[in-house]
C-alpha angles and dihedrals in degrees: 000000000000090000089050090051091053091050092049094049094046091047090050092048090051091050090050091052092049092048091053092052095044114078111240118225117245118266089250092053092046091052095046091051090048093051093049091050091051093047093046093050094047099038094108097045121105090255093047092051093046093053097035100241089178090066093047091051093060096040120119089233106026094176093056094047090045091056093045095047103044125058124226114262132203118196097269094049095046093045095046094047102035123352095060088071091061092057087061091054100259114156131222096018104137098341130028117274133009121316108238100177135045124189113218107223128171100169089213134035094250106050129086119264119273121213108225116187115238114195130190087249091056092046090053091048093050090048091050093050091046089055090050090055091050088050090054090059089074085078088066091067098238117169119254093256089063089074094055099053134086130293118200108216110192106198146129126298117293087208092096120198113253106221096177099250094040148359122250136194144111114319089239089056092049092049093048091048089053095043113142117253095244091063095053097091091057099041119099146219084031133224099294096054094038090061093063113111094188103089096202091049090050092052091050092049092049090049093049093049097040095098090061093062135075100210121192099166138028126194137193144064112338098234095055094042089052091052091050093050090048090052092049092049092047095046095049096036095239130163091219140348094259089069086069101028106032092169096056105128110149139051114190108195140172144156097070139028112278097213098087090052100042100092094047093042095051091053086069094057131084094203138009120284135189120263116210121185127214134188102213111155130174086257094056149302099291106171145344139194103263101171129062118251094002121129099220140071125234114237115237100233102167106045114080102300127098113194137202125186123219116195106242100232142112091274092065105025138051118232091261091058098256116136122247121242100257108025126178104259119191130199125230092267092053102054129103134213118256097026124115114237134181113220129234114199132201109186148175088254093068102266112140123192086336120177103225092190100235125116121216139183127210114239095176126019090185091062097027088238124163142178124215110242101182144285128305089239096037098071120104113219108147094148106006100293092126094201111183130200086247090058090048095049092048092048091050090049090052089047091051091050094045095052093030093231130126114247112189102164139030141151135190138197137187115250135184117252105191105298091338136059145266143176124240115203128194110196126186106227117154097187113098101209097078126085125214089237092057092049094045092052094052094041090053092050093048092050090051089054092049100043125037094193090055091050092052095047092049085070093049131021100356097077107163141035114195123190128191118189114212136169112275088233090071089070092052092045089054090051090049091050089053092048090243103122118142135343114062099344122117136175114256114251092210123041121202130208111296094023089055092049090051091048093050091051090049093052090047091052091051088055092047094248117144113227114212 
């Protein structure tokens, strides 16, 4: 294994040297080449014939004709018009061949499952991007033996459901099931444990086997990794996880912002580690943090995904976060730093001008680096306050630091206050010494600092900020009730209408309050 680690590191170092010498194509050129590859590959599909990909391929400006010819799709529109055929086993619908795998993705704990096609081409692209991210870790100065030790991948079950025409499961489960042979010696928890569908059983098995492994890196969604580390520490009566895994140095995370989890997570460690963010969605591996100590992820512009960027404003989106019929869609060479954009993806899994639902902001045009700022439907703007998930996460992080308490979970909803408006927050705080009034006052002040629109509206239409402090376990119990424990599932930061009513009734029942 040590020899393998030496080979891996030297190979990576050589590739880094070659990449520095080789001139990299511009972001615009990378994206044009990617689009032409996608169009060429899918030209004979039903979708390609319907929208005349052949004509786009020979156009003087293929990007412009592509945007003019093909409408924007959200999930429901693309599924209802095209993807539903692939579930029935039809071939060559939006991508050549038959779709064998579908990732079940809800985006939030409350919504119905979406069936996202996962093709062999997409799996190869995700694997290639994952290897690029591993290569980037050389810049952290790890010793050669780092690359020959274990990586704990906390994902969904690899025991995919056979639906006759296709297999379905979490994307993480599909990727682990298709993991290349050369990575097997490093991958933990191993095939047997990874097959478990029962989340609590999987955590217990990981905890029991943890002393057998020398883990240097863990990956996954912060909340579930924190639960696993807590179970390991409890089971083996440790002070921190480094007593068992002294070589643990990296946490690669994605799916949600890490800031709300940081304080609680770091209590489980015996020494500092590196945090590396990824943007791996069911629709593809979109970006990853490629530079040390930089808050921003580099977009993957040359590996099976063509991207467009829609300014997230009233011109392009309805108040409920749905996209308008003919939005302004910009290319990579037209974007600006500091502006919120929604992303449209066209991919080698048969997504075309597909609204993924996330909003991003460019932090560096030179490096094509972005941060995720929220979801198109997870903004609160009842009266012009334009409160983003990014604002919420930052305010919760400040709140956690101010009161010196870990806050892992929270959610918020808009509520009526007479003829005006208010926000109702549910915050998971397990310490008993804080009052809701204290927390509400500081949360309100932090949000005013972070968002000028919010500050203005607090003097006008946004009249009331309510906070209810609840045990963190309530959030996990809700997830369990919804059958959304573990893997890629996360609690929604903003609850809308019926989901909020259901959540309030659930919290009341946990407290033993009868809701009429």
